[in-house]
C-alpha positions, 0 to 999 in steps of 0.5 A: 471285911468281907464284902456281900454279894449285891450281883444276885438279884436281876434287878442289880444296880437298884436293889431293894429299899431294904438293903439300901435306904434310897439316900445312902445313894445320894450322900456316898455319891456326894462324898465320893464326888468331895473327895475327888476333887479335892485330889485332883483339881490341879490336874484338872487346872493344868488341862483347862490351860492346854484345852484351851488355848492349845499350849504344851504341857510343859508352857501349862504348868510353867504358867501355873507354877508362875501363878503360884499356890492361891492362884493354884487352888483360885476357883475350887469351891465351885468344883467342890459344889458342883461335882459334890452334888453333881455325883451325888444326882448322878449316882442318886437319881440313877438308883431312884430313877431307875427304880422309878421305872422298874417298880411301875412299868412293865418293862425291860429291865435294863431299859429301865436302868438306861433311862435312870441314867440317863434321865440323873445325867440331864438331871445333873444340868441345873448345875451349869452354872458351877460349871461356868464359873469355874471355868472363868476361874480356872482356864482363861491364861494369866495375861487375860482380863478375868483374872483381874475381873474376877476375884474369886467365887462370890465375886464372879457369881455377882459379877455374872449377874448384876452385868450379865443375867440369868442366861449367861451362866447357862452358856454352853448348856447345851452340851453339857445335856448330850454330854452328861446324859449320854455318858451315864448311860454308857458308863453304868452301863458297862460297869454292870456288864464290868462286874458282871464278867470280874469275879466277886471281890471277898474282901473290903481290899479287893473290892476296892481296888476292882472299883477304882481300876472299873470305874478309871478306865470306863471313866476314862475311855468315855471322856476320850470318846467325847473329849472333843466337845468339852474342848468346845464346851469349854472355848464357849463357856470361856467367853463371857458377854457378847452373842451366844453362838451354836456348838457347831460354829464355835467348833468350826472356829477352833478348828480353822485356829488349829489349823484343820487338824482334827488332832489338835482337837485332841490336845490335851488329851493325854493328861486328860485320860490319866486324871480322868483314869484317876478321878473316876477310880477314885470316884467309883471306890468311895462311892462304895466304900462309903455305902458300905458304910452307910450300911454298916453303920445303918444296920448297927444304929 
């Protein structure tokens, strides 16, 4: 199967409605997110154990092995929902916002696309409750009280709502807004530059491989850059109830606990890099594949 070149437009990344219907990018993003979580969830849980408790990979693996498969996939529903909707907003929002700015304002196309990427990242922050519940269900070690108090996703949501209120779902939201908006801008910018620099693939499998490599390395590099931010965010969200601490205060607490060694904030970063390389490679390749399939279905219907 040959892949048509869609990069001839000066507004690459925001194709005309005749080339791609708006809903296709939303659907492809959702599908890519679901595929990704189904494959990478165990690795993500292993990384979270290191991130929150600062344990070595062998110890984190031993904890998960002791808990068994049932506990291993406990908490998978929130990331499935969160990632599916999040990727739908990220890719679909990038297309929608970008087209809106390009169509309605006389501004530089690159600036319009960057604004679209940033807004799509900010829009993803509405899904903070999913991420919040996910952290409580999967990031805490087997000796902590949450493993017996919060038995599943529905129970966790009900418990938080009844005992703490809606604001508890948005603990750590400020860091999520910063992380999502900035990373979305750089992801789409780097992806576009990589696609322009690399030879255009002529066959489907070549395109999938190119999408996997580009998405994987870009996503892994970005996640490594803001890894300490994710550590602080996760630490904030692992707490249930009590005072809402500022990111600065949580950063200082974690830094003291880890001997005031900045390098200790990167514990687990190698596993995170590997997971993000796989994760974003899958997401980018799956999104490209689903777009091709939806394009083909749309043309034959």
